[in-house]
N, C-alpha and C positions, 0 to 999 in steps of 0.2 A: 655482845660486842663489848668493847670496855671503854670509856669512856673517865678521860681524868680531868674533869670538870674542878676547880677548888670552890670548896665551900669554907665562908667564915663563921656563918652563923644559920641560925632558922629559928621560923617561928612556926609552931605546930597549927593553929588556928586563927585564920585573920577575916574579921569580916566588913574590911576596909581598904584593901589593897587590892581587889579585883573585884569591880563592879557586879552585884548580883550575884554573887559567888563565895560559898564557904571555901577558903582555901589553905594551904599553906606556902610559908614565902621561906626560897633559900637564898642565902645571902653570899652571892660569889665575891672571890678575894680577888685585888688588885682596879686601881682607879687612877689614870694621869692625870686628872683636873684635881685641883687644890683650892676647890671653893669654899673662902672663909666660914661659911655658914653650915659646913659639912657637918650633918651628927652621927655619921659612922667612920672616921678619921682612922681607924684600927683596921678599916677595910681596903687602906689607897694601897699600900703592898702588895706585891704578887705573892707572897706568904704570909700570913699574921700567924699570930700565939693559938688561935683556936683553928684546926683542921678539923673536916667533916668529910670522912670519903665517899666518894659519889655513890659507888656501890652499897654504902651502908644507909645514904639518904634513896637510894632507890626500890631496895630493899624495905626500907621503912613505908615507903609509898605503896607499894604491895599491900602491906595491911592495912591503909587505908581507901583500899578500894570501897567503894558505896558510903563511906563517911565524908569524904572530901570532894567536892567539886572540880578544881582546879589547882593549878601551882602556879606561884608567881617566882619570875629570877627575876632581884634586886640586887643593892651592892654597895659599896661598889660600883663598877660599871660591868654589866655582864659580858657586852658586847668586846669586852677588853679579851676573853677569853678563848681560842677558835674551839674547843670543845664545847659551846654553849649550844650550836646547833644538835648535834648529836643527842646529847642532852634533853634537849625538847624533844628529839621524836621518839627517844627512850619514855619520855611522860606521856604523851598522846596514843602511845603503844598501849598503854596502861588503861587508857581508858580519860586520861583526864583533860581538861582544856584547859590553854598556857596562855601567861600575861608574863611583860616585859615591864619593868623601869628601866629608863635610858636617857641617857644625857646627849644619845644622838654622837659619841665621838669617833662613831667607825661606820660611818656610813654605808658602804660597801655590804659590811658583813649585816647589817641590822636589814637591809633589801634582801637580802640572800634569804635570811631568817623569816621575812616576813609571812610566806606560809605556812610557818609551822605553830603560829600565832594566831591567838581571839582577842588579845587585845593588848593594847601599847600603851605604858604612859610614857611621854615624852617632856624630857624640863625645857624649857625656852627660859635661858637663865637670863638673860639679856637682848638689846639691841644688837644685833649681830657683828655689828662692828666695834661694841663693847666687850664684848665677850672676853678677852684676856686679861680685862680687867678683875673679872669675878670670878677666870679660871685659874689664870697665870700661865695658861698655855697657848703660844700665838698661833694663829689659824683653826684655833676650836670653835671660832664664829663660823667659816667658812662651812667646818663639816657637819655641824649643827640646822646651816640654812638647808646642806644636803639632806639630811636625816628626816627634817622636816616634808621635805618633798616627797622624799619615800613614800613614807606614811601616808602622806595628804592621797596618794597615788596607789597605794597597795592597797585599798579598799577592806584594810581590818580597821574595828573598832579601837576608837582610842582616847586619850587627852589630854590636853596640854597643860603643863603647870608652869608657874613662876612662882621662885620665893621670894616675899616681898620684905626689903631694909630701906629704910630712910638714907641709910649712909650707903646703899648700894645701887640703888635706882631710885631714880627723880622721878617726879609726875612725869618730867618731857619723856625719859626712857621709858615709861610704860604707856603712853600715849604713842609713841614713835613705835613697840610692838604692837598696840592693837592697831594699828593704821596697817601694819604689814601684814597681818592676821586677818582681818576684813577681807586685804587684797588676793589672796589666797582662799577665800569661803569660807573661813573659818569661822564659826557659831557661837561653842563652848568653849571658855577658856578656865580655868582652877588659878587663883589666886592663893598663894599659901604665906600667911604670915610667919614671918622667922619665930623658930623654937629655938631657945638655947640649948637645948639637949645635946650634947657632945659637940659643943661647938669650940675650937681652939683660940679664936678669936677674940680677944676679953675686951677690946674697944667695942664690938660686935655683942659679947654676952653682956656686956651693962647696959647696953643702950637698948630695951627693948624697941620695937616699932609698930604702931596700930596703922591699918590700912585709911585711908582719910573718905568717909562715906562720900564726899562731895566728888572726889578723883574717880571712884568705883561709876557714879553716876554718868560722867563726863565718859569714861571707859565703855560703860554700854550702849552709851549712842555708836558705836564704832564695833563692839562683838557684844552684839545682847543678851547671851546666854554665860553669865559670868557668876562662877561662884567663890566665894569668899571662905577661905580655911583658916578659922585664930586659931593665934596661938593656944597650949592649952594651959 
């Protein structure tokens, strides 16, 4: 079966992208969002300067059976490609567990591939009515809301994470997000401090932002299990 998944890069071994597993990470090409803090802007376009043929990636995985536990599809936005489902099926046929990093841009496709996934890392970027301010795409908040609902109903292991920068999300934004997540029964939430790596927005890159511990304490009153990932 031929799969025309377009890859723009890979990490041969990761211990952090798929909890509890030793995994390879494949970075798919293409993303419709234009988030200012994105650290992989070279993957925005559907065709980038580096291309790894999927057949070659699959052959490489054949040689890693018994050495790796799983495979992560990251990006870019993996669900932007119709071939993702077929690629996931091929990876599972090799005996690997599968994970996805997504911003929930294509909720219908995400819902379709959930049975092929063992774990999902879903970005929750902002209060849903403020999504366009961060992504530059009208209507992206409604799609992210649908994707959240699909993941919560899908029975797959998941992690919800939000990149935090004071110029993008005010304390009241984070409180509103925490209230929404609580209303859906979410108990674990990852807050990622902004990293300058790859950021094309000079204003953001030149104004590092740290999470206020007092604010985190307030957020934990709504979502008890919050992990803070500090910027390197």
